[in-house]
C-alpha positions as CSV (number, residue, x, y, z in Angstrom):
1,M,-0.1,-34.4,-0.7
2,K,2.2,-31.7,-2.4
3,N,1.6,-31.8,-5.7
4,G,1.3,-29.5,-9.3
5,M,-2.0,-31.4,-10.0
6,L,-4.1,-29.2,-7.4
7,R,-4.0,-25.4,-6.8
8,P,-6.0,-23.3,-4.7
9,V,-8.2,-20.5,-6.3
10,A,-10.6,-18.1,-5.4
11,G,-13.8,-20.4,-4.4
12,G,-12.5,-23.5,-5.4
13,V,-9.3,-25.2,-6.9
14,T,-7.9,-26.0,-10.1
15,L,-7.0,-29.9,-10.9
16,A,-4.3,-30.6,-13.7
17,V,-5.7,-33.7,-15.9
18,R,-3.9,-35.7,-18.8
19,A,-6.9,-37.2,-20.7
20,Q,-6.4,-40.3,-22.2
21,P,-9.8,-40.6,-24.6
22,G,-11.2,-44.1,-26.3
23,A,-10.5,-46.2,-23.4
24,K,-12.2,-49.1,-22.1
25,K,-13.7,-47.5,-19.0
26,T,-13.5,-44.2,-17.4
27,A,-11.1,-44.5,-14.4
28,I,-8.2,-42.4,-13.1
29,T,-5.2,-44.5,-14.3
30,G,-2.2,-42.5,-12.4
31,V,0.2,-39.5,-12.5
32,Y,1.4,-38.3,-15.7
33,G,4.6,-36.0,-15.2
34,E,6.1,-34.9,-11.6
35,G,6.3,-31.8,-9.5
36,D,4.7,-28.2,-10.6
37,S,3.9,-30.2,-14.1
38,A,2.1,-33.2,-12.7
39,Q,-1.4,-34.1,-13.9
40,L,-4.1,-36.5,-12.8
41,K,-4.1,-39.3,-15.9
42,I,-7.7,-40.4,-16.6
43,A,-9.1,-42.8,-19.2
44,V,-11.7,-41.5,-20.6
45,Q,-14.4,-44.0,-22.5
46,A,-16.1,-41.2,-24.7
47,P,-14.5,-40.3,-28.2
48,P,-12.5,-37.0,-28.3
49,L,-15.3,-36.2,-30.7
50,E,-17.8,-33.1,-30.4
51,G,-16.7,-32.3,-26.6
52,R,-18.0,-36.1,-25.5
53,A,-14.8,-36.7,-23.9
54,N,-14.8,-33.3,-21.9
55,A,-18.1,-34.4,-21.1
56,A,-17.5,-37.4,-19.7
57,L,-14.7,-36.0,-17.6
58,I,-16.7,-33.1,-16.2
59,A,-19.3,-35.8,-14.9
60,F,-16.4,-38.4,-14.0
61,L,-15.0,-35.6,-11.8
62,A,-18.5,-34.3,-10.6
63,E,-18.9,-37.9,-9.4
64,T,-15.2,-38.5,-8.0
65,F,-15.4,-35.3,-5.9
66,G,-19.1,-35.1,-4.9
67,L,-20.1,-32.2,-7.0
68,P,-22.8,-31.3,-9.1
69,K,-21.8,-30.8,-12.7
70,N,-22.3,-27.4,-12.8
71,A,-19.3,-27.0,-10.1
72,I,-16.7,-28.4,-12.7
73,E,-15.9,-25.8,-15.3
74,L,-12.8,-26.8,-18.0
75,V,-10.7,-23.6,-18.1
76,N,-7.6,-24.8,-20.2
77,G,-7.2,-27.6,-22.8
78,E,-10.5,-28.0,-24.6
79,L,-9.1,-29.8,-27.6
80,S,-5.8,-31.0,-26.0
81,R,-5.0,-33.9,-23.8
82,S,-3.7,-31.9,-21.4
83,K,-6.3,-29.9,-19.4
84,V,-7.1,-28.0,-16.1
85,F,-10.5,-28.1,-14.7
86,R,-11.9,-25.8,-12.0
87,L,-13.7,-27.6,-9.1
88,R,-15.7,-24.9,-7.5
89,G,-17.0,-25.1,-3.7
90,V,-14.0,-27.5,-2.9
91,P,-11.1,-26.4,-0.3
92,I,-7.8,-27.6,-1.3
93,E,-7.2,-29.5,1.6
94,A,-10.5,-32.0,0.9
95,A,-9.6,-32.4,-2.8
96,E,-6.0,-33.1,-2.0
97,A,-7.6,-35.8,0.9
98,R,-9.7,-37.0,-1.7
99,L,-7.2,-38.1,-4.4
100,A,-4.9,-39.1,-1.3
101,Q,-8.0,-41.7,-0.9
102,W,-7.6,-42.7,-4.5
103,T,-4.1,-43.6,-4.3
104,Q,-4.5,-45.5,-0.9
105,H,-6.9,-47.5,-2.9
106,R,-4.7,-48.8,-6.0
């Protein structure tokens, strides 16, 4: 799966996310955009207040990728729906495989 959502960085990958706060449940809902500007669309149950949606996204990504929460870092977009997270300790191949598994289960 070659896309712009995942990019290799030193010690892991970055993942571009499009957050949809205030949803009924937290879940991956699709892909927003295409090519290099593609973002993984994630509905977030938490409201966008006092960083709650960002914390919920970090917890969801940690669970999805099998990482501790402290291995997920919000690097861009704290107050925006478009965000970039760094996933430390995840090789690009493993992250791509995990996203490919998700797309097969839809």
